[in-house]
PDB file of N, CA, C, O and CB in Angstrom:
ATOM      1  N   UNK A   1      79.909 -73.873  -7.038  1.00  0.00           N
ATOM      2  CA  UNK A   1      81.142 -73.897  -6.272  1.00  0.00           C
ATOM      3  C   UNK A   1      81.963 -72.652  -6.601  1.00  0.00           C
ATOM      4  O   UNK A   1      82.140 -72.300  -7.767  1.00  0.00           O
ATOM      5  CB  UNK A   1      81.951 -75.187  -6.566  1.00  0.00           C
ATOM      6  N   UNK A   2      82.448 -72.006  -5.577  1.00  0.00           N
ATOM      7  CA  UNK A   2      83.240 -70.784  -5.731  1.00  0.00           C
ATOM      8  C   UNK A   2      84.675 -71.128  -6.117  1.00  0.00           C
ATOM      9  O   UNK A   2      85.239 -72.087  -5.592  1.00  0.00           O
ATOM     10  CB  UNK A   2      83.220 -69.954  -4.430  1.00  0.00           C
ATOM     11  N   UNK A   3      85.276 -70.357  -7.030  1.00  0.00           N
ATOM     12  CA  UNK A   3      86.665 -70.635  -7.422  1.00  0.00           C
ATOM     13  C   UNK A   3      87.631 -70.355  -6.269  1.00  0.00           C
ATOM     14  O   UNK A   3      87.359 -69.512  -5.415  1.00  0.00           O
ATOM     15  CB  UNK A   3      87.055 -69.791  -8.651  1.00  0.00           C
ATOM     16  N   UNK A   4      88.751 -71.062  -6.253  1.00  0.00           N
ATOM     17  CA  UNK A   4      89.777 -70.862  -5.231  1.00  0.00           C
ATOM     18  C   UNK A   4      90.781 -69.793  -5.634  1.00  0.00           C
ATOM     19  O   UNK A   4      91.446 -69.200  -4.785  1.00  0.00           O
ATOM     20  CB  UNK A   4      90.501 -72.166  -4.956  1.00  0.00           C
ATOM     21  N   UNK A   5      90.883 -69.553  -6.937  1.00  0.00           N
ATOM     22  CA  UNK A   5      91.822 -68.564  -7.454  1.00  0.00           C
ATOM     23  C   UNK A   5      91.163 -67.748  -8.560  1.00  0.00           C
ATOM     24  O   UNK A   5      90.172 -68.164  -9.160  1.00  0.00           O
ATOM     25  CB  UNK A   5      93.104 -69.248  -7.975  1.00  0.00           C
ATOM     26  N   UNK A   6      91.738 -66.578  -8.813  1.00  0.00           N
ATOM     27  CA  UNK A   6      91.301 -65.741  -9.930  1.00  0.00           C
ATOM     28  C   UNK A   6      92.537 -65.196 -10.634  1.00  0.00           C
ATOM     29  O   UNK A   6      93.632 -65.175 -10.072  1.00  0.00           O
ATOM     30  CB  UNK A   6      90.372 -64.576  -9.442  1.00  0.00           C
ATOM     31  N   UNK A   7      92.344 -64.762 -11.856  1.00  0.00           N
ATOM     32  CA  UNK A   7      93.429 -64.157 -12.626  1.00  0.00           C
ATOM     33  C   UNK A   7      93.736 -62.759 -12.082  1.00  0.00           C
ATOM     34  O   UNK A   7      93.037 -62.256 -11.203  1.00  0.00           O
ATOM     35  CB  UNK A   7      93.060 -64.088 -14.134  1.00  0.00           C
ATOM     36  N   UNK A   8      94.783 -62.146 -12.614  1.00  0.00           N
ATOM     37  CA  UNK A   8      95.097 -60.765 -12.253  1.00  0.00           C
ATOM     38  C   UNK A   8      93.917 -59.864 -12.626  1.00  0.00           C
ATOM     39  O   UNK A   8      93.547 -58.972 -11.863  1.00  0.00           O
ATOM     40  CB  UNK A   8      96.402 -60.288 -12.961  1.00  0.00           C
ATOM     41  N   UNK A   9      93.335 -60.099 -13.791  1.00  0.00           N
ATOM     42  CA  UNK A   9      92.156 -59.328 -14.221  1.00  0.00           C
ATOM     43  C   UNK A   9      91.018 -59.498 -13.221  1.00  0.00           C
ATOM     44  O   UNK A   9      90.362 -58.521 -12.858  1.00  0.00           O
ATOM     45  CB  UNK A   9      91.694 -59.771 -15.633  1.00  0.00           C
ATOM     46  N   UNK A  10      90.780 -60.719 -12.778  1.00  0.00           N
ATOM     47  CA  UNK A  10      89.745 -60.976 -11.783  1.00  0.00           C
ATOM     48  C   UNK A  10      90.043 -60.286 -10.466  1.00  0.00           C
ATOM     49  O   UNK A  10      89.137 -59.787  -9.798  1.00  0.00           O
ATOM     50  CB  UNK A  10      89.592 -62.462 -11.560  1.00  0.00           C
ATOM     51  N   UNK A  11      91.311 -60.259 -10.092  1.00  0.00           N
ATOM     52  CA  UNK A  11      91.728 -59.572  -8.866  1.00  0.00           C
ATOM     53  C   UNK A  11      91.442 -58.081  -8.985  1.00  0.00           C
ATOM     54  O   UNK A  11      90.969 -57.459  -8.034  1.00  0.00           O
ATOM     55  CB  UNK A  11      93.232 -59.814  -8.581  1.00  0.00           C
ATOM     56  N   UNK A  12      91.730 -57.504 -10.155  1.00  0.00           N
ATOM     57  CA  UNK A  12      91.435 -56.083 -10.392  1.00  0.00           C
ATOM     58  C   UNK A  12      89.946 -55.809 -10.235  1.00  0.00           C
ATOM     59  O   UNK A  12      89.552 -54.822  -9.613  1.00  0.00           O
ATOM     60  CB  UNK A  12      91.904 -55.656 -11.799  1.00  0.00           C
ATOM     61  N   UNK A  13      89.125 -56.679 -10.795  1.00  0.00           N
ATOM     62  CA  UNK A  13      87.674 -56.489 -10.728  1.00  0.00           C
ATOM     63  C   UNK A  13      87.152 -56.625  -9.302  1.00  0.00           C
ATOM     64  O   UNK A  13      86.271 -55.870  -8.892  1.00  0.00           O
ATOM     65  CB  UNK A  13      86.970 -57.492 -11.633  1.00  0.00           C
ATOM     66  N   UNK A  14      87.684 -57.573  -8.550  1.00  0.00           N
ATOM     67  CA  UNK A  14      87.216 -57.798  -7.180  1.00  0.00           C
ATOM     68  C   UNK A  14      87.653 -56.704  -6.216  1.00  0.00           C
ATOM     69  O   UNK A  14      86.913 -56.353  -5.297  1.00  0.00           O
ATOM     70  CB  UNK A  14      87.712 -59.129  -6.682  1.00  0.00           C
ATOM     71  N   UNK A  15      88.852 -56.162  -6.420  1.00  0.00           N
ATOM     72  CA  UNK A  15      89.411 -55.205  -5.466  1.00  0.00           C
ATOM     73  C   UNK A  15      89.318 -53.758  -5.912  1.00  0.00           C
ATOM     74  O   UNK A  15      89.331 -52.850  -5.080  1.00  0.00           O
ATOM     75  CB  UNK A  15      90.833 -55.538  -5.207  1.00  0.00           C
ATOM     76  N   UNK A  16      89.224 -53.534  -7.213  1.00  0.00           N
ATOM     77  CA  UNK A  16      89.244 -52.167  -7.717  1.00  0.00           C
ATOM     78  C   UNK A  16      90.643 -51.583  -7.797  1.00  0.00           C
ATOM     79  O   UNK A  16      90.806 -50.393  -8.065  1.00  0.00           O
ATOM     80  CB  UNK A  16      88.390 -51.296  -6.853  1.00  0.00           C
ATOM     81  N   UNK A  17      91.654 -52.413  -7.565  1.00  0.00           N
ATOM     82  CA  UNK A  17      93.044 -51.962  -7.621  1.00  0.00           C
ATOM     83  C   UNK A  17      93.594 -52.115  -9.028  1.00  0.00           C
ATOM     84  O   UNK A  17      93.072 -52.893  -9.827  1.00  0.00           O
ATOM     85  CB  UNK A  17      93.912 -52.745  -6.624  1.00  0.00           C
ATOM     86  N   UNK A  18      94.649 -51.371  -9.326  1.00  0.00           N
ATOM     87  CA  UNK A  18      95.311 -51.472 -10.620  1.00  0.00           C
ATOM     88  C   UNK A  18      96.405 -52.527 -10.606  1.00  0.00           C
ATOM     89  O   UNK A  18      96.752 -53.071  -9.557  1.00  0.00           O
ATOM     90  CB  UNK A  18      95.892 -50.130 -11.021  1.00  0.00           C
ATOM     91  N   UNK A  19      96.940 -52.805 -11.786  1.00  0.00           N
ATOM     92  CA  UNK A  19      97.995 -53.814 -11.923  1.00  0.00           C
ATOM     93  C   UNK A  19      99.203 -53.517 -11.051  1.00  0.00           C
ATOM     94  O   UNK A  19      99.728 -54.416 -10.395  1.00  0.00           O
ATOM     95  CB  UNK A  19      98.429 -53.916 -13.365  1.00  0.00           C
ATOM     96  N   UNK A  20      99.651 -52.264 -11.035  1.00  0.00           N
ATOM     97  CA  UNK A  20     100.856 -51.911 -10.277  1.00  0.00           C
ATOM     98  C   UNK A  20     100.686 -52.253  -8.808  1.00  0.00           C
ATOM     99  O   UNK A  20     101.567 -52.878  -8.217  1.00  0.00           O
ATOM    100  CB  UNK A  20     101.178 -50.419 -10.436  1.00  0.00           C
ATOM    101  N   UNK A  21      99.570 -51.857  -8.206  1.00  0.00           N
ATOM    102  CA  UNK A  21      99.332 -52.123  -6.787  1.00  0.00           C
ATOM    103  C   UNK A  21      99.190 -53.623  -6.535  1.00  0.00           C
ATOM    104  O   UNK A  21      99.695 -54.130  -5.533  1.00  0.00           O
ATOM    105  CB  UNK A  21      98.073 -51.381  -6.304  1.00  0.00           C
ATOM    106  N   UNK A  22      98.516 -54.329  -7.423  1.00  0.00           N
ATOM    107  CA  UNK A  22      98.367 -55.779  -7.253  1.00  0.00           C
ATOM    108  C   UNK A  22      99.730 -56.454  -7.263  1.00  0.00           C
ATOM    109  O   UNK A  22      99.999 -57.313  -6.424  1.00  0.00           O
ATOM    110  CB  UNK A  22      97.469 -56.371  -8.360  1.00  0.00           C
ATOM    111  N   UNK A  23     100.593 -56.078  -8.200  1.00  0.00           N
ATOM    112  CA  UNK A  23     101.915 -56.692  -8.256  1.00  0.00           C
ATOM    113  C   UNK A  23     102.776 -56.292  -7.056  1.00  0.00           C
ATOM    114  O   UNK A  23     103.607 -57.084  -6.612  1.00  0.00           O
ATOM    115  CB  UNK A  23     102.618 -56.304  -9.551  1.00  0.00           C
ATOM    116  N   UNK A  24     102.594 -55.087  -6.526  1.00  0.00           N
ATOM    117  CA  UNK A  24     103.281 -54.694  -5.290  1.00  0.00           C
ATOM    118  C   UNK A  24     102.832 -55.583  -4.132  1.00  0.00           C
ATOM    119  O   UNK A  24     103.657 -56.044  -3.343  1.00  0.00           O
ATOM    120  CB  UNK A  24     103.008 -53.202  -4.961  1.00  0.00           C
ATOM    121  N   UNK A  25     101.532 -55.820  -4.033  1.00  0.00           N
ATOM    122  CA  UNK A  25     101.000 -56.662  -2.961  1.00  0.00           C
ATOM    123  C   UNK A  25     101.442 -58.114  -3.116  1.00  0.00           C
ATOM    124  O   UNK A  25     101.677 -58.796  -2.118  1.00  0.00           O
ATOM    125  CB  UNK A  25      99.475 -56.583  -2.935  1.00  0.00           C
ATOM    126  N   UNK A  26     101.558 -58.591  -4.339  1.00  0.00           N
ATOM    127  CA  UNK A  26     102.081 -59.941  -4.574  1.00  0.00           C
ATOM    128  C   UNK A  26     103.545 -60.021  -4.154  1.00  0.00           C
ATOM    129  O   UNK A  26     103.952 -60.986  -3.508  1.00  0.00           O
ATOM    130  CB  UNK A  26     101.927 -60.336  -6.061  1.00  0.00           C
ATOM    131  N   UNK A  27     104.336 -59.015  -4.518  1.00  0.00           N
ATOM    132  CA  UNK A  27     105.768 -59.008  -4.196  1.00  0.00           C
ATOM    133  C   UNK A  27     106.004 -58.929  -2.691  1.00  0.00           C
ATOM    134  O   UNK A  27     106.955 -59.518  -2.178  1.00  0.00           O
ATOM    135  CB  UNK A  27     106.463 -57.835  -4.893  1.00  0.00           C
ATOM    136  N   UNK A  28     105.142 -58.204  -1.985  1.00  0.00           N
ATOM    137  CA  UNK A  28     105.308 -58.049  -0.540  1.00  0.00           C
ATOM    138  C   UNK A  28     104.733 -59.225   0.241  1.00  0.00           C
ATOM    139  O   UNK A  28     104.948 -59.336   1.448  1.00  0.00           O
ATOM    140  CB  UNK A  28     104.653 -56.764  -0.079  1.00  0.00           C
ATOM    141  N   UNK A  29     104.003 -60.103  -0.442  1.00  0.00           N
ATOM    142  CA  UNK A  29     103.424 -61.263   0.234  1.00  0.00           C
ATOM    143  C   UNK A  29     102.035 -61.027   0.798  1.00  0.00           C
ATOM    144  O   UNK A  29     101.468 -61.924   1.422  1.00  0.00           O
ATOM    145  CB  UNK A  29     104.321 -61.693   1.333  1.00  0.00           C
ATOM    146  N   UNK A  30     101.468 -59.834   0.595  1.00  0.00           N
ATOM    147  CA  UNK A  30     100.123 -59.563   1.091  1.00  0.00           C
ATOM    148  C   UNK A  30      99.056 -60.283   0.275  1.00  0.00           C
ATOM    149  O   UNK A  30      97.970 -60.569   0.780  1.00  0.00           O
ATOM    150  CB  UNK A  30      99.857 -58.072   1.080  1.00  0.00           C
ATOM    151  N   UNK A  31      99.363 -60.571  -0.970  1.00  0.00           N
ATOM    152  CA  UNK A  31      98.516 -61.430  -1.795  1.00  0.00           C
ATOM    153  C   UNK A  31      99.331 -62.664  -2.152  1.00  0.00           C
ATOM    154  O   UNK A  31     100.533 -62.573  -2.397  1.00  0.00           O
ATOM    155  CB  UNK A  31      98.010 -60.684  -3.088  1.00  0.00           C
ATOM    156  N   UNK A  32      98.679 -63.806  -2.180  1.00  0.00           N
ATOM    157  CA  UNK A  32      99.355 -65.066  -2.500  1.00  0.00           C
ATOM    158  C   UNK A  32      99.062 -65.462  -3.935  1.00  0.00           C
ATOM    159  O   UNK A  32      97.920 -65.408  -4.392  1.00  0.00           O
ATOM    160  CB  UNK A  32      98.917 -66.188  -1.535  1.00  0.00           C
ATOM    161  N   UNK A  33     100.114 -65.862  -4.638  1.00  0.00           N
ATOM    162  CA  UNK A  33      99.960 -66.253  -6.040  1.00  0.00           C
ATOM    163  C   UNK A  33     100.211 -67.739  -6.212  1.00  0.00           C
ATOM    164  O   UNK A  33     100.919 -68.370  -5.427  1.00  0.00           O
ATOM    165  CB  UNK A  33     100.913 -65.452  -6.934  1.00  0.00           C
ATOM    166  N   UNK A  34      99.612 -68.277  -7.255  1.00  0.00           N
ATOM    167  CA  UNK A  34      99.835 -69.657  -7.678  1.00  0.00           C
ATOM    168  C   UNK A  34     100.172 -69.588  -9.158  1.00  0.00           C
ATOM    169  O   UNK A  34      99.419 -69.008  -9.941  1.00  0.00           O
ATOM    170  CB  UNK A  34      98.573 -70.587  -7.399  1.00  0.00           C
ATOM    171  N   UNK A  35     101.282 -70.169  -9.543  1.00  0.00           N
ATOM    172  CA  UNK A  35     101.666 -70.194 -10.955  1.00  0.00           C
ATOM    173  C   UNK A  35     101.192 -71.510 -11.557  1.00  0.00           C
ATOM    174  O   UNK A  35     101.489 -72.584 -11.034  1.00  0.00           O
ATOM    175  CB  UNK A  35     103.216 -70.021 -11.129  1.00  0.00           C
ATOM    176  N   UNK A  36     100.458 -71.421 -12.653  1.00  0.00           N
ATOM    177  CA  UNK A  36     100.017 -72.588 -13.411  1.00  0.00           C
ATOM    178  C   UNK A  36     100.530 -72.369 -14.826  1.00  0.00           C
ATOM    179  O   UNK A  36      99.940 -71.628 -15.612  1.00  0.00           O
ATOM    180  CB  UNK A  36      98.430 -72.779 -13.368  1.00  0.00           C
ATOM    181  N   UNK A  37     101.637 -73.026 -15.131  1.00  0.00           N
ATOM    182  CA  UNK A  37     102.295 -72.744 -16.402  1.00  0.00           C
ATOM    183  C   UNK A  37     102.766 -71.304 -16.395  1.00  0.00           C
ATOM    184  O   UNK A  37     103.508 -70.894 -15.503  1.00  0.00           O
ATOM    185  CB  UNK A  37     101.346 -73.010 -17.602  1.00  0.00           C
ATOM    186  N   UNK A  38     102.341 -70.537 -17.383  1.00  0.00           N
ATOM    187  CA  UNK A  38     102.705 -69.124 -17.460  1.00  0.00           C
ATOM    188  C   UNK A  38     101.679 -68.215 -16.797  1.00  0.00           C
ATOM    189  O   UNK A  38     101.898 -67.010 -16.675  1.00  0.00           O
ATOM    190  CB  UNK A  38     102.879 -68.718 -18.900  1.00  0.00           C
ATOM    191  N   UNK A  39     100.567 -68.787 -16.372  1.00  0.00           N
ATOM    192  CA  UNK A  39      99.494 -67.990 -15.763  1.00  0.00           C
ATOM    193  C   UNK A  39      99.768 -67.723 -14.294  1.00  0.00           C
ATOM    194  O   UNK A  39     100.239 -68.598 -13.567  1.00  0.00           O
ATOM    195  CB  UNK A  39      98.150 -68.698 -15.916  1.00  0.00           C
ATOM    196  N   UNK A  40      99.473 -66.517 -13.871  1.00  0.00           N
ATOM    197  CA  UNK A  40      99.543 -66.151 -12.463  1.00  0.00           C
ATOM    198  C   UNK A  40      98.121 -66.043 -11.941  1.00  0.00           C
ATOM    199  O   UNK A  40      97.313 -65.271 -12.455  1.00  0.00           O
ATOM    200  CB  UNK A  40     100.329 -64.812 -12.254  1.00  0.00           C
ATOM    201  N   UNK A  41      97.828 -66.823 -10.918  1.00  0.00           N
ATOM    202  CA  UNK A  41      96.513 -66.794 -10.288  1.00  0.00           C
ATOM    203  C   UNK A  41      96.672 -66.334  -8.845  1.00  0.00           C
ATOM    204  O   UNK A  41      97.670 -66.645  -8.195  1.00  0.00           O
ATOM    205  CB  UNK A  41      95.825 -68.191 -10.355  1.00  0.00           C
ATOM    206  N   UNK A  42      95.696 -65.600  -8.350  1.00  0.00           N
ATOM    207  CA  UNK A  42      95.722 -65.076  -6.986  1.00  0.00           C
ATOM    208  C   UNK A  42      94.663 -65.817  -6.183  1.00  0.00           C
ATOM    209  O   UNK A  42      93.544 -66.020  -6.654  1.00  0.00           O
ATOM    210  CB  UNK A  42      95.475 -63.526  -6.958  1.00  0.00           C
ATOM    211  N   UNK A  43      95.026 -66.221  -4.962  1.00  0.00           N
ATOM    212  CA  UNK A  43      94.073 -66.979  -4.149  1.00  0.00           C
ATOM    213  C   UNK A  43      92.967 -66.065  -3.618  1.00  0.00           C
ATOM    214  O   UNK A  43      93.219 -64.942  -3.183  1.00  0.00           O
ATOM    215  CB  UNK A  43      94.797 -67.673  -2.979  1.00  0.00           C
ATOM    216  N   UNK A  44      91.754 -66.570  -3.666  1.00  0.00           N
ATOM    217  CA  UNK A  44      90.602 -65.842  -3.130  1.00  0.00           C
ATOM    218  C   UNK A  44      90.798 -65.595  -1.639  1.00  0.00           C
ATOM    219  O   UNK A  44      90.435 -64.534  -1.132  1.00  0.00           O
ATOM    220  CB  UNK A  44      89.286 -66.625  -3.382  1.00  0.00           C
ATOM    221  N   UNK A  45      91.368 -66.563  -0.940  1.00  0.00           N
ATOM    222  CA  UNK A  45      91.599 -66.433   0.498  1.00  0.00           C
ATOM    223  C   UNK A  45      92.477 -65.223   0.802  1.00  0.00           C
ATOM    224  O   UNK A  45      92.196 -64.479   1.741  1.00  0.00           O
ATOM    225  CB  UNK A  45      92.247 -67.709   1.055  1.00  0.00           C
ATOM    226  N   UNK A  46      93.537 -65.017   0.020  1.00  0.00           N
ATOM    227  CA  UNK A  46      94.416 -63.872   0.278  1.00  0.00           C
ATOM    228  C   UNK A  46      93.728 -62.554  -0.087  1.00  0.00           C
ATOM    229  O   UNK A  46      93.995 -61.528   0.540  1.00  0.00           O
ATOM    230  CB  UNK A  46      95.729 -64.018  -0.512  1.00  0.00           C
ATOM    231  N   UNK A  47      92.852 -62.568  -1.087  1.00  0.00           N
ATOM    232  CA  UNK A  47      92.098 -61.357  -1.434  1.00  0.00           C
ATOM    233  C   UNK A  47      91.149 -61.001  -0.297  1.00  0.00           C
ATOM    234  O   UNK A  47      91.044 -59.835   0.085  1.00  0.00           O
ATOM    235  CB  UNK A  47      91.308 -61.553  -2.759  1.00  0.00           C
ATOM    236  N   UNK A  48      90.461 -61.995   0.241  1.00  0.00           N
ATOM    237  CA  UNK A  48      89.552 -61.752   1.373  1.00  0.00           C
ATOM    238  C   UNK A  48      90.307 -61.204   2.577  1.00  0.00           C
ATOM    239  O   UNK A  48      89.857 -60.258   3.225  1.00  0.00           O
ATOM    240  CB  UNK A  48      88.819 -63.045   1.762  1.00  0.00           C
ATOM    241  N   UNK A  49      91.464 -61.807   2.875  1.00  0.00           N
ATOM    242  CA  UNK A  49      92.268 -61.351   4.011  1.00  0.00           C
ATOM    243  C   UNK A  49      92.711 -59.904   3.810  1.00  0.00           C
ATOM    244  O   UNK A  49      92.696 -59.113   4.753  1.00  0.00           O
ATOM    245  CB  UNK A  49      93.496 -62.262   4.206  1.00  0.00           C
ATOM    246  N   UNK A  50      93.101 -59.560   2.601  1.00  0.00           N
ATOM    247  CA  UNK A  50      93.523 -58.192   2.293  1.00  0.00           C
ATOM    248  C   UNK A  50      92.372 -57.213   2.507  1.00  0.00           C
ATOM    249  O   UNK A  50      92.566 -56.144   3.085  1.00  0.00           O
ATOM    250  CB  UNK A  50      94.039 -58.099   0.843  1.00  0.00           C
ATOM    251  N   UNK A  51      91.193 -57.568   2.052  1.00  0.00           N
ATOM    252  CA  UNK A  51      90.032 -56.694   2.205  1.00  0.00           C
ATOM    253  C   UNK A  51      89.660 -56.543   3.676  1.00  0.00           C
ATOM    254  O   UNK A  51      89.320 -55.445   4.117  1.00  0.00           O
ATOM    255  CB  UNK A  51      88.838 -57.243   1.409  1.00  0.00           C
ATOM    256  N   UNK A  52      89.720 -57.638   4.443  1.00  0.00           N
ATOM    257  CA  UNK A  52      89.358 -57.591   5.862  1.00  0.00           C
ATOM    258  C   UNK A  52      90.297 -56.708   6.669  1.00  0.00           C
ATOM    259  O   UNK A  52      89.852 -55.997   7.569  1.00  0.00           O
ATOM    260  CB  UNK A  52      89.353 -58.989   6.444  1.00  0.00           C
ATOM    261  N   UNK A  53      91.590 -56.741   6.361  1.00  0.00           N
ATOM    262  CA  UNK A  53      92.542 -55.933   7.136  1.00  0.00           C
ATOM    263  C   UNK A  53      92.760 -54.555   6.528  1.00  0.00           C
ATOM    264  O   UNK A  53      93.384 -53.695   7.149  1.00  0.00           O
ATOM    265  CB  UNK A  53      93.873 -56.654   7.245  1.00  0.00           C
ATOM    266  N   UNK A  54      92.259 -54.340   5.334  1.00  0.00           N
ATOM    267  CA  UNK A  54      92.401 -53.049   4.657  1.00  0.00           C
ATOM    268  C   UNK A  54      93.615 -53.038   3.761  1.00  0.00           C
ATOM    269  O   UNK A  54      94.615 -53.702   4.038  1.00  0.00           O
ATOM    270  CB  UNK A  54      92.496 -51.915   5.669  1.00  0.00           C
ATOM    271  N   UNK A  55      93.523 -52.284   2.688  1.00  0.00           N
ATOM    272  CA  UNK A  55      94.631 -52.170   1.745  1.00  0.00           C
ATOM    273  C   UNK A  55      95.730 -51.333   2.364  1.00  0.00           C
ATOM    274  O   UNK A  55      95.465 -50.405   3.129  1.00  0.00           O
ATOM    275  CB  UNK A  55      94.164 -51.553   0.406  1.00  0.00           C
ATOM    276  N   UNK A  56      96.976 -51.668   2.027  1.00  0.00           N
ATOM    277  CA  UNK A  56      98.091 -50.844   2.527  1.00  0.00           C
ATOM    278  C   UNK A  56      99.034 -50.499   1.413  1.00  0.00           C
ATOM    279  O   UNK A  56     100.031 -49.812   1.639  1.00  0.00           O
ATOM    280  CB  UNK A  56      98.851 -51.560   3.641  1.00  0.00           C
TER     281      UNK A  56
END
């Protein structure tokens, strides 16, 4: 079964983007985050959508 979310580190590995760009995309709403306690997780669905439409 494929995970629904990944960590920021996982997002970096999947996209090749750095922390600064990932946090910019989270702040702008282009990536969707889920907070679990103190952990920030990014939805796989939003990563796929970002890749399909291209990084901005």
